[in-house]
N, C-alpha and C positions, 0 to 999 in steps of 0.2 A: 491477434494474440488473445488467449483466454485470460481472464482476470485470475489473480492468485487464489489459491485455496483459502478456505476460512481459517485454517491453522496458520498459514503464512501471513494473512492479513492481521490476525491477532498478534503475531510476533512483531509485525511492522508497527502496529499501533502502540504496543508495549515499548518498542524502541523509541517512539516519539514521546510517550508520556513519562516513563520512569526517569530518564535523564532530565527531562524538562522540569519535573517536580523537584528533583534533587537540586538542580541549579537554582530554581526560584526559591527554594527553601533556604539555601545557603545565602543567596543575595538579599532576600527580603526577610529572613528570619529575625534579625535584630529589630527591624522596623515593625514587624507584625507580632512580636512576642507579647506585647501588652494586651492584644486582642484575644477574645475567647476563641477556642479552636474552630467553632463553626464559622466565624468571620474570617479567620485565617484561611480556611478551606475555600470559602466563597471568593476571596481575593485571588488565591492561587489558581483555582479553576477558571475564574473569570479572565485571567491572563492566558493560561495554558490551553484551554479548549480552543479558542479561536486561532492561537498560534499553531496548534497541532492540526486543526481541520484545514486551514488555509495555506499553511506553509510546510510543516514538518512531514505530515503523512503523504501529501502529494510528492514531495521530494523523495521520500523513501520509496514510494511506489514506482517512481521513475527509475530510481537506482535499482530496484528489484527487477524491473522490466529489462533494463540494460544488462544486468548480470545474467538473467535468465536467457535473454536472447543471445548473448555472447556464448553461453554454455551450450545452448541448443544448436547454434549455427555450426558447431564443429561436427555434428552428426551428419551422416549422409542420408539424403531423402530421395535418392535416385530410384529406389525400389518402390516408393510410395505411389508413384503415378501408375505403375504397372498393376497395382492392386485395385485401382479405381475402375468401375465399369465404364465403358465408352458410351458417350451420349449418342443417341440415335438422332441424326440430323435430317433424315429423309422425311419429306413431307408426306402426310397421310394421303392415300389414294382415295379418290371419290368415285366409287363405282356404283 
């Protein structure tokens, strides 16, 4: 199966990052409030980037593959084999 298009990958990454930042901001906001914004961002990205790279994005890519495979499996591919050229299996003659 082909990998998703760059547009679909961007959407998948956004679906991992935006909710993750929102949840972490709500949960850690009171704790991180006294810190300067660059340190808050450092803490949030230090937690979220590994979570997204190792957990969220792979899970979303698997879900995308399952949904895409399920949607494509409904189409008929019977005519696709008729369009492929037949492979020539005869051995070359040595004359």
